[in-house]
C-alpha positions in Angstrom: 13.7 3.5 17.6 16.4 1.7 19.4 15.6 3.3 22.8 12.7 4.7 24.7 9.1 3.3 25.2 8.4 0.8 22.4 4.7 1.7 21.7 5.5 5.4 21.9 8.4 5.1 19.4 6.3 3.0 17.1 3.3 5.3 17.3 5.4 8.4 16.7 7.0 6.8 13.7 3.6 5.6 12.4 1.7 8.9 12.8 3.4 10.7 9.9 3.1 7.5 7.8 -0.6 7.3 8.7 -1.2 10.9 7.8 0.8 10.4 4.6 -1.2 7.4 3.7 -4.4 9.4 4.2 -3.1 12.0 1.8 -2.1 9.3 -0.6 -5.6 7.8 -0.3 -6.9 11.3 -1.1 -5.5 11.0 -4.6 -8.0 8.3 -5.5 -10.7 9.6 -3.2 -10.7 13.1 -4.7 -10.7 11.5 -8.2 -13.8 9.5 -7.1 -15.6 12.4 -5.5 -15.0 14.7 -8.5 -15.9 12.1 -11.1 -18.9 10.8 -9.1 -20.3 14.3 -8.9 -19.3 15.7 -12.3 -19.4 12.6 -14.5 -21.3 9.3 -14.4 -21.4 5.8 -12.8 -19.5 4.4 -15.8 -16.6 6.9 -15.3 -16.5 6.1 -11.6 -16.5 2.4 -12.3 -13.6 2.9 -14.8 -11.4 4.7 -12.2 -12.1 2.0 -9.6 -11.5 -1.0 -11.9 -8.3 0.4 -13.6 -6.4 0.8 -10.3 -5.8 -3.0 -10.0 -3.6 -3.4 -13.2 -1.5 -0.4 -12.1 -0.9 -2.1 -8.7 0.0 -5.4 -10.3 2.6 -3.9 -12.6 4.0 -1.4 -10.0 4.1 -3.3 -6.8 6.7 -5.9 -7.8 9.1 -3.0 -8.2 7.9 -1.0 -5.2 8.7 -4.0 -3.0 12.3 -3.2 -3.7 11.6 0.1 -1.8 10.6 -1.9 1.2 13.7 -4.0 0.9 15.7 -0.8 0.9 14.0 0.3 4.1 15.0 -2.9 5.8 18.6 -2.8 4.7 19.0 0.9 5.5 17.4 0.4 9.0 19.8 -2.5 9.7 22.8 -0.4 8.5 21.6 2.5 10.8 21.3 0.1 13.7 25.0 -1.0 13.1 26.1 2.6 12.6 27.4 1.8 9.1 27.4 5.1 7.3 29.3 3.8 4.2 26.6 1.1 3.7 23.9 3.8 3.9 25.6 5.8 1.2 25.9 2.7 -0.9 22.3 1.8 -0.6 21.2 5.4 -1.4 23.3 5.3 -4.6 21.9 2.0 -5.7 18.3 3.1 -4.9 18.6 5.9 -7.4 20.1 3.6 -10.0 17.2 1.2 -9.6 14.7 3.9 -10.2 16.0 4.7 -13.7 16.8 1.0 -14.4 13.1 0.1 -13.8 11.1 3.1 -14.9 11.0 2.6 -18.7 10.3 -1.1 -18.7 7.5 -0.6 -16.2 6.0 2.2 -18.2 6.0 0.2 -21.4 4.7 -3.0 -19.7 1.9 -1.1 -18.1 0.8 0.8 -21.2 1.0 -2.3 -23.5 -0.3 -4.9 -21.1 -2.8 -2.9 -19.1 -5.7 -3.1 -21.6 -5.3 -6.9 -21.8 -5.6 -7.1 -18.1 -8.7 -5.0 -18.2 -10.2 -7.3 -20.8 -9.5 -10.3 -18.5 -11.2 -8.5 -15.6 -14.6 -8.4 -17.5 -14.7 -4.6 -17.3 -18.2 -3.4 -18.2 -18.4 -2.2 -21.8 -19.6 1.2 -20.9 -16.5 1.7 -18.7 -13.8 0.0 -20.7 -12.7 2.9 -22.9 -12.4 5.3 -19.9 -10.5 2.6 -18.0 -7.9 2.1 -20.7 -7.4 5.9 -21.1 -7.0 6.3 -17.3 -4.5 3.4 -17.1 -2.3 4.6 -19.9 -2.0 8.2 -18.6 -1.3 7.1 -15.1 1.6 4.9 -16.3 3.2 8.0 -17.8 3.8 8.9 -14.2 5.8 5.7 -13.5 9.2 7.5 -13.1 7.7 9.8 -10.5 5.9 7.0 -8.7 9.0 4.8 -8.5 11.2 7.7 -7.6 9.0 8.8 -4.7 8.5 5.3 -3.3 12.2 4.4 -3.4 13.2 7.7 -1.8 10.4 7.2 0.8 11.9 3.7 1.6 15.3 5.2 2.1 13.9 7.8 4.5 11.9 5.3 6.5 15.0 3.2 6.9 16.8 6.3 8.3 13.9 6.7 10.8 12.5 9.8 9.1 8.8 9.1 8.5 7.8 12.8 8.9 9.3 14.0 5.6 7.2 11.8 3.4 4.1 13.4 4.9 5.3 16.8 3.7 5.9 15.6 0.2 2.5 14.0 0.0 0.8 17.1 1.4 2.3 19.2 -1.4 1.4 16.6 -4.1 -2.1 16.1 -2.7 -2.8 19.8 -2.9 -1.6 19.7 -6.6 -3.7 16.7 -7.3 -6.9 18.3 -5.9 -6.3 21.5 -7.7 -5.7 19.8 -11.0 -8.7 17.5 -10.5 -10.9 20.5 -10.1 -9.3 22.3 -13.1 -9.1 19.3 -15.5 -12.4 17.4 -14.6 -14.8 20.0 -13.1 -13.5 23.0 -15.0 -12.4 21.7 -18.4 -14.6 18.6 -18.6 -11.8 16.1 -19.4 -13.6 13.4 -17.5 -11.4 10.3 -16.5 -8.4 11.5 -18.6 -8.3 14.7 -16.5 -8.2 12.7 -13.2 -5.5 10.5 -14.5 -3.4 13.5 -15.7 -3.7 15.1 -12.3 -2.6 11.9 -10.5 0.5 11.5 -12.8 1.6 15.1 -12.3 1.2 14.8 -8.6 3.5 11.7 -8.6 6.3 13.7 -10.1 5.8 16.5 -7.6 6.2 13.9 -4.7 9.4 12.6 -6.2 11.1 15.9 -6.9 10.2 17.1 -3.4 11.8 14.1 -1.9 15.0 14.6 -4.0 15.4 18.2 -2.8 14.8 17.2 0.9 17.2 14.3 0.9 20.0 16.4 -0.6 19.5 19.2 1.9 18.8 17.1 5.1 21.3 14.2 4.5 24.3 15.7 2.7 26.4 12.8 4.1 24.6 10.4 1.7 26.0 12.3 -1.3 22.5 11.9 -2.9 22.0 13.0 -6.5 18.8 13.1 -8.6 20.5 11.2 -11.5 22.4 7.9 -11.2 26.0 8.3 -10.2 27.1 4.6 -9.9 25.9 1.2 -8.8 27.1 -2.0 -7.1 25.7 -5.2 -8.4 26.1 -7.0 -5.0 24.1 -4.3 -3.2 21.4 -4.4 -5.9 21.2 -8.2 -5.4 20.8 -7.6 -1.7 18.0 -5.2 -2.4 16.3 -7.6 -4.7 16.8 -10.6 -2.3 15.0 -8.8 0.4 12.6 -6.7 -1.7 11.5 -9.2 -4.3 9.6 -11.4 -2.0 7.9 -8.3 -0.5 7.1 -7.2 -4.0 5.8 -10.6 -4.9 3.7 -10.5 -1.7 2.0 -7.3 -2.8 1.8 -8.4 -6.4 0.1 -11.6 -5.5 -2.3 -9.5 -3.3 -3.0 -7.2 -6.3 -3.5 -10.1 -8.6 -6.0 -11.5 -6.2 -7.8 -8.1 -6.2 -7.9 -8.3 -10.0 -9.4 -11.8 -9.9 -12.0 -10.6 -7.3 -12.7 -7.5 -9.3 -13.5 -9.7 -12.3 -16.3 -11.2 -10.3 -17.5 -7.8 -9.1 -17.4 -6.5 -12.7 -19.9 -9.2 -13.7 -22.5 -7.4 -11.6 -22.5 -4.3 -13.8 -21.3 -0.7 -13.5 -23.6 0.3 -10.6 -22.3 -2.4 -8.3 -18.7 -1.7 -9.5 -19.1 2.0 -8.6 -20.5 1.0 -5.2 -17.6 -1.2 -4.4 -15.2 1.5 -5.6 -16.4 4.0 -3.0 -16.8 1.2 -0.4 -13.1 0.5 -0.8 -12.3 4.2 -0.2 -13.9 4.1 3.2 -12.2 0.8 3.9 -8.9 2.4 2.8 -9.3 5.2 5.4 -9.6 2.5 8.0 -6.6 0.6 6.7 -4.2 3.5 6.6 -3.6 3.4 10.4 -3.2 -0.4 10.3 -0.7 -0.2 7.5 1.2 2.7 9.0 1.6 0.8 12.3 2.8 -2.2 10.3 5.4 -0.1 8.3 6.7 1.4 11.6 7.0 -2.2 12.9 9.2 -3.1 9.9 11.6 -0.2 10.5 11.6 -0.9 14.3 12.5 -4.6 13.8 15.2 -3.8 11.3 16.9 -1.1 13.4 16.8 -3.1 16.7 18.0 -6.3 15.0 20.9 -4.3 13.5 21.7 -2.9 17.0 21.3 -6.3 18.7 18.4 -5.1 20.9 16.7 -8.5 21.2 14.9 -7.4 24.4 13.1 -4.7 22.5 12.4 -7.1 19.6 10.8 -9.6 22.0 8.6 -7.0 23.7 7.5 -5.4 20.5 6.7 -8.7 18.8 4.1 -9.4 21.5 2.6 -6.0 22.1 2.4 -4.3 18.7 0.1 -6.9 17.0 -2.4 -6.7 19.9 -2.4 -2.9 19.8 -2.8 -2.8 16.0 -5.7 -5.2 16.3 -7.4 -3.0 18.9 -6.9 0.1 16.7 -8.4 -1.8 13.7 -11.4 -2.9 15.7 -12.1 0.6 17.0 -11.7 2.3 13.6 -13.8 -0.4 11.8 -16.7 0.1 14.2 -16.4 3.9 14.0 -16.5 4.2 10.3 -19.3 1.5 10.0 -21.5 3.6 12.3 -21.0 6.8 10.1 -20.7 5.1 6.7 -23.9 6.4 5.1 -23.1 10.2 5.4 -19.4 9.5 4.4 -20.5 7.5 1.3 -23.0 10.2 0.5 -20.0 12.5 -0.3 -19.2 10.3 -3.3 -22.6 9.8 -5.0 -26.3 10.7 -4.7 -27.4 7.6 -6.7 -29.5 5.6 -4.2 -28.8 2.2 -5.8 -25.0 2.8 -5.7 -25.3 4.1 -2.1 -27.2 1.1 -1.0 -24.7 -1.4 -2.3 -21.8 0.6 -0.8 -23.4 0.7 2.7 -23.7 -3.1 2.6 -20.0 -3.4 1.6 -18.9 -1.3 4.5 -21.1 -3.0 7.1 -19.8 -6.4 6.0 -16.1 -5.6 5.8 -15.1 -2.9 8.2 -16.2 -4.4 11.6 -13.9 -7.4 10.8 -10.7 -5.6 9.7 -9.1 -6.2 13.1 -7.8 -9.8 12.2 -6.1 -8.2 9.2 -4.5 -5.7 11.5 -3.1 -8.4 13.7 -1.9 -10.4 10.7 -0.3 -7.3 9.2 1.7 -6.4 12.3 3.1 -9.9 12.7 4.0 -10.1 9.0 5.8 -6.7 9.2 7.7 -7.8 12.2 8.9 -10.9 10.4 9.8 -8.8 7.3 11.8 -6.3 9.3 14.0 -9.1 10.6 14.7 -10.1 7.0 12.6 -13.3 7.1 10.1 -12.6 4.3 9.3 -16.0 2.8 6.7 -17.2 5.3 4.6 -14.0 5.2 4.7 -14.2 1.4 3.3 -17.7 1.4 0.5 -16.8 3.8 -0.5 -13.8 1.8 -0.7 -15.9 -1.3 -2.9 -18.4 0.5 -5.2 -15.7 1.9 -6.1 -14.7 -1.6 -5.9 -17.8 -3.7 -6.9 -20.4 -1.2 -9.6 -18.4 0.8 -10.7 -15.0 -0.7 -11.0 -15.8 -4.3 -12.5 -19.4 -4.0 -15.0 -18.1 -1.4 -16.0 -15.2 -3.6 -16.5 -17.5 -6.5 -18.6 -19.8 -4.4 -20.8 -16.9 -3.1 -21.2 -15.6 -6.7 -22.1 -19.0 -8.0 -24.3 -20.4 -5.3 -25.6 -17.4 -3.3 -25.7 -13.8 -4.4 -23.0 -12.0 -6.4 -23.8 -8.8 -4.6 -22.4 -10.3 -1.4 -18.9 -11.2 -2.7 -17.4 -8.8 -0.1 -18.0 -11.5 2.5 -14.9 -13.1 1.2 -12.8 -10.3 2.7 -13.4 -11.0 6.5 -13.0 -14.7 5.8 -9.5 -14.1 4.4 -8.6 -11.7 7.2 -9.4 -14.3 9.8 -7.4 -17.0 7.9 -4.4 -14.6 7.6 -4.3 -13.9 11.3 -4.6 -17.5 12.3 -2.0 -18.6 9.8 0.5 -16.0 11.1 0.2 -17.0 14.8 2.5 -20.0 14.3 5.3 -17.4 13.8 5.6 -17.5 17.6 6.7 -21.1 17.4 9.4 -20.6 14.8 13.1 -20.9 15.3 13.5 -17.1 14.7 11.1 -16.2 17.5 12.8 -18.8 19.9 16.2 -17.2 19.2 14.8 -13.7 19.8 13.2 -14.8 23.1 16.3 -16.6 24.3 18.6 -13.7 23.5 16.1 -11.3 25.1 16.1 -13.3 28.3 19.9 -13.4 28.4 20.1 -9.6 27.9 17.7 -9.1 30.8 
């Protein structure tokens, strides 16, 4: 992405990421569709509410994968092949270093988090079972995400789409067998998800070994370098904290949602699925922006950095607005795929109509944040993300629940989106942006 039209290069890189994210979203969506049609509202609520503890435990470590993307992209921009090999080696070492602690932490601490989230009693047992089985797939989850981070840094976003296509097909097939066929309920959906994670990881290992033999990539650890690991953590930990803080905020908000009962929880679960479909394009564009910024910074292409920093957030915002309005217009038939319960469907329609038309500020915020992250400046976006949740979304949701109507807590989402966008705009007055602009003007 160091030459050629900027938007075209970013869009081409983002397209496979977008399709891959849709496939990844299908994991949870297929679970919800199958459970919603073959089980009950309490089972659907269990799947929806148990995803937050998994995110909280996993995302701190998955941020390291994003740090790996940035470091590999910068090494690629410099043409430093030795550094790329070193990063690949340490990425594999990190997978195995982290997998067992994350698994044990998730299985032991997950039920406590569910208790703190006020999970409805009729859904609690299913939620605990789902969470523990999914955490058995931690090694596959970490392995895939670290390898995907390596490939994104190398500019190869298409490969992850292939891996997810395979694992998504496995997940759908196993969902139908375990849940619809064998009647394993929530446990069957969790087992299908865990197995699909391992399929994604093993597919990525085979691909990297065949496509990039110069990396000397191996499926098992073959060495490590503590300095390189520290570099990965230095860049990736703030990104992981960023996502972790976001997930903790989701948990706190989910606790307010859970107070409204299983019917409302089930409605929000399927409402989030539609919102997730809208968000995949926004997030894919943002991920492409991170790799673009890292590669062009490494190559010293400040002219391209300057142009992209101004154009990409506007385009991402326009895409977010268009998709939000489109899915809002057709939300009722889409939501009808998940459930035939009229009460659940009514709450879900309200959720979509409140949240989706105002996702465009989130798209602008996300693009600016990703641009800053790609240049290695990750602290400011982390602070803004924390404020979005803990200073805006959660307090406003509590206020709505306390003084208005608990069934309208979703209003807190667009409020936080708008705050995030406005808070990221001062990035264009920072020292970093001034340096990029001055070097770009000199280059021209």
